[in-house]
C-alpha positions in Angstrom: 0.0 -0.1 0.0 2.8 2.4 1.1 4.5 1.8 -2.4 1.4 2.3 -4.3 0.9 5.5 -2.6 4.4 6.8 -3.0 4.4 5.9 -6.8 1.0 7.9 -7.2 2.5 10.9 -5.3 5.6 11.0 -7.3 3.7 10.8 -10.9 1.2 13.2 -10.0 3.2 16.0 -8.1 6.4 15.9 -10.1 5.4 14.6 -13.6 2.7 17.0 -14.4 4.2 19.9 -16.3 1.2 21.2 -18.1 -0.5 22.9 -20.6 -1.5 25.4 -23.2 -4.3 27.7 -23.5 -7.9 26.9 -22.7 -8.8 24.2 -25.1 -12.4 24.1 -26.2 -12.2 21.0 -28.6 -16.1 21.0 -28.7 -17.0 22.6 -32.2 -18.8 25.7 -31.3 -21.6 27.5 -33.3 -20.3 29.2 -36.3 -20.1 32.9 -36.1 -21.2 35.4 -38.9 -18.2 35.5 -41.0 -18.4 36.0 -44.8 -16.2 34.0 -47.2 -14.4 37.1 -48.0 -13.8 38.1 -44.4 -12.5 34.4 -43.6 -10.2 34.7 -46.3 -8.9 37.9 -45.1 -8.6 36.6 -41.5 -6.8 33.5 -42.6 -4.4 35.4 -44.7 -3.6 37.8 -41.8 -3.0 35.0 -39.3 -0.7 33.2 -41.7 1.4 36.3 -42.5 1.9 37.1 -38.5 2.9 33.5 -37.9 5.3 33.4 -40.8 6.8 36.6 -39.8 7.2 35.5 -36.1 8.9 32.4 -37.2 11.0 33.7 -39.8 12.4 36.8 -38.2 13.2 34.9 -35.1 14.8 32.1 -37.2 12.6 29.3 -35.6 12.3 26.3 -37.9 9.2 24.9 -36.1 6.5 23.8 -38.7 3.1 25.4 -37.8 -0.2 25.4 -39.4 -2.6 28.2 -38.7 -6.4 27.4 -38.7 -9.4 29.8 -38.4 -12.5 28.7 -36.6 -15.7 30.7 -37.2 -17.3 31.4 -33.9 -18.3 34.3 -32.0 -16.3 32.9 -29.0 -12.9 34.5 -28.0 -10.2 32.0 -27.8 -7.1 30.5 -29.4 -5.1 27.3 -28.6 -2.2 25.1 -30.0 -2.7 21.3 -30.4 -0.5 18.1 -30.9 -0.7 18.6 -34.5 1.4 21.9 -34.4 -1.6 23.6 -35.2 -2.5 26.9 -34.0 -6.5 27.4 -33.9 -7.6 31.1 -33.6 -11.3 31.8 -33.1 -12.8 34.5 -35.5 -14.2 36.1 -32.5 -10.9 36.9 -31.1 -9.6 38.4 -34.2 -12.4 40.6 -34.4 -11.6 42.2 -30.9 -8.0 42.8 -31.8 -7.6 46.3 -32.7 -4.1 46.0 -34.7 -1.5 43.3 -35.7 0.5 44.0 -32.5 -2.4 42.5 -30.5 -3.2 39.5 -32.8 0.4 38.9 -32.8 0.6 38.8 -29.2 -2.2 35.9 -29.2 -0.3 33.7 -31.9 3.2 34.4 -30.2 1.7 32.9 -27.0 0.5 29.8 -28.7 3.9 29.5 -30.3 5.4 29.8 -27.0 3.5 26.7 -26.0 4.9 24.7 -29.1 8.5 25.8 -28.8 8.5 24.9 -25.2 6.8 21.7 -25.9 4.1 22.3 -23.3 1.6 20.4 -25.5 3.4 17.4 -25.9 4.4 17.2 -22.0 0.6 17.7 -21.3 -0.3 14.9 -23.3 2.3 12.4 -22.0 1.8 13.5 -18.3 -2.2 13.2 -18.6 -1.8 9.6 -19.8 0.5 8.6 -17.0 -1.6 10.5 -14.4 -4.8 9.1 -15.7 -3.3 5.6 -15.3 -2.0 6.3 -11.7 -5.6 7.5 -10.9 -7.2 4.5 -12.2 -5.0 2.3 -10.2 -5.8 4.5 -7.2 -9.5 4.2 -7.7 -9.1 0.4 -7.0 -8.0 1.1 -3.5 -10.6 3.6 -1.7 -7.9 4.9 0.8 -5.6 6.2 -2.0 -8.4 7.3 -4.5 -9.1 10.7 -2.9 -5.6 11.9 -1.9 -4.3 11.1 -5.5 -7.2 13.0 -7.1 -6.6 15.9 -4.9 -3.0 15.9 -5.5 -3.4 15.5 -9.3 -5.9 18.4 -9.3 -3.5 20.6 -7.5 -0.4 19.8 -9.4 -2.3 19.9 -12.7 -3.4 23.6 -12.0 0.0 24.7 -10.7 2.0 23.3 -13.7 -0.5 24.5 -16.1 -0.1 28.1 -14.8 3.7 27.9 -14.7 3.4 27.0 -18.4 1.2 30.0 -19.2 3.6 32.3 -17.6 6.4 30.7 -19.9 4.3 30.9 -22.9 3.6 34.7 -22.0 7.3 35.8 -21.6 8.3 33.6 -24.7 5.7 35.5 -26.7 7.4 38.8 -25.6 10.7 37.6 -26.9 9.2 36.5 -30.2 7.2 39.7 -30.7 10.3 41.9 -30.2 12.3 39.7 -32.5 9.7 39.9 -35.3 9.4 43.7 -34.8 6.1 43.9 -33.0 5.2 45.9 -30.0 5.1 43.5 -27.0 2.8 45.6 -25.2 0.0 44.4 -27.7 0.2 41.4 -25.7 -0.8 43.2 -22.5 -3.5 45.1 -24.4 -5.3 42.1 -25.7 -4.9 40.2 -22.5 -6.5 43.0 -20.6 -9.5 42.7 -23.1 -10.0 38.9 -22.8 -9.7 38.7 -19.0 -12.4 41.1 -18.3 -15.8 40.0 -17.2 -17.2 39.5 -20.8 -14.4 36.8 -21.6 -14.0 35.4 -18.1 -14.1 31.9 -19.7 -10.6 32.4 -20.9 -9.4 32.1 -17.4 -10.5 28.4 -16.8 -7.0 27.0 -16.9 -4.9 30.3 -16.7 -3.5 32.4 -13.8 -5.7 35.5 -13.1 -5.5 38.1 -15.8 -3.9 40.7 -13.4 -1.1 38.5 -12.3 -0.3 37.5 -16.0 -0.4 41.1 -17.2 1.7 42.3 -14.2 4.2 39.5 -14.9 4.6 40.4 -18.7 4.8 44.0 -18.1 7.4 43.5 -15.4 9.6 41.4 -18.1 9.0 44.2 -20.7 10.1 46.9 -18.6 13.3 45.0 -17.4 14.4 43.5 -20.7 12.8 45.8 -23.3 12.2 49.3 -21.4 12.2 51.1 -24.8 8.8 49.8 -25.4 7.5 50.9 -22.0 8.8 54.4 -22.9 7.0 54.1 -26.3 3.9 53.2 -24.9 0.9 51.6 -26.7 -2.2 53.5 -27.8 -5.3 51.5 -26.8 -8.0 52.0 -24.2 -7.2 48.6 -22.8 -3.5 49.3 -22.2 -4.4 52.6 -20.5 -6.7 50.5 -18.3 -3.7 48.3 -17.3 -1.6 51.1 -16.5 -4.3 52.6 -14.2 -4.2 49.5 -12.2 -0.3 49.4 -12.3 0.0 52.8 -10.7 -1.3 51.2 -7.4 1.3 48.3 -7.6 4.1 50.8 -8.5 3.3 53.1 -5.4 3.1 49.7 -3.2 6.6 48.6 -4.4 8.1 52.2 -3.9 7.3 51.9 -0.2 9.2 48.7 0.2 13.0 49.0 -1.0 14.0 45.6 0.0 11.1 44.0 -2.0 12.1 46.2 -5.0 15.8 44.9 -4.7 14.4 41.3 -4.6 12.1 42.1 -7.6 15.1 43.2 -9.6 17.1 40.3 -9.0 14.3 38.0 -9.9 14.1 39.5 -13.3 17.8 39.6 -13.9 17.9 35.8 -13.3 14.8 35.6 -15.7 16.5 37.5 -18.3 19.6 35.2 -18.4 17.3 32.2 -18.5 15.5 33.7 -21.3 18.6 34.3 -23.4 19.6 30.6 -23.1 16.0 29.6 -24.2 15.9 31.9 -27.0 19.0 30.5 -28.3 17.7 26.9 -28.0 14.8 27.7 -30.2 17.0 29.0 -33.1 19.6 26.2 -32.8 17.8 23.9 -35.3 17.6 26.5 -37.8 21.0 27.7 -37.5 22.1 24.1 -38.0 20.0 24.0 -41.1 21.6 27.1 -42.4 25.1 25.8 -41.6 24.3 22.8 -43.6 23.0 25.0 -46.5 26.2 27.0 -46.7 28.3 23.8 -46.5 26.5 22.3 -49.4 26.8 25.5 -51.4 30.5 25.5 -50.6 31.0 22.1 -51.7 29.2 22.7 -54.9 31.4 25.7 -55.8 34.3 23.5 -55.1 33.0 20.7 -57.6 32.5 23.3 -60.1 35.8 24.9 -59.8 37.4 21.3 -59.9 35.5 20.4 -62.9 36.6 23.9 -64.8 40.3 23.0 -63.8 39.8 19.6 -65.2 38.6 21.0 -68.5 
């Protein structure tokens, strides 16, 4: 019994790195989108995704898909697809906001959150099935899995958020667009978006702090949307509270210095595959030139 309990605890607590965006796999009712609008939306999300991948030199293959629905959501899946709902596109005021959504989903793909979620869900499910055969173990196992699931899912959301900031900057977008659209979709109207996510305020603050520390020029530049102004209004109270606690500010600064170093290594990892591909291509071109020269000398 003790060995079985230990097994379940280990698998549910430590092997549950999770997830992506709120995934609504049920086919929702179609929204009112004309054929022309669908073509325009599809072209727009494809162009943004291509720009994010190409300018950041990331070779991950991604397929963009548009789902016609008034719902506000987007998600990435195991097939390396990013599905964007037309309802979400409609509330994006500009490409910076829409790029923020797509970059967030790319963050889940390049960090392998989707694949880890699928593998761990299978392991955890099997562990819970075993636990259910032993009543004393079943309830603790279920509770541990639930807590571990949410914790790791939220950690992945934070990582996808700051990954999106790096990708947006690398592609020439304003990362504050991510904050602007997040402020919209985490309001009361779109509260469903938060089913598997950290609170909107916590995510927005984390994103803003990372931008302010790593890319301060964008904070100075600002972002001209009402939703971004709403976030700044909230941030004023946070800034005042921090200013009253110097020790907390020093701790905060050190935290983001470490995060910046960690992010540099991760960003380089995303590009490694593409860089190797480019090196092979250059080597091939060089070999072809040498062959041509050798053939000319022989002639």
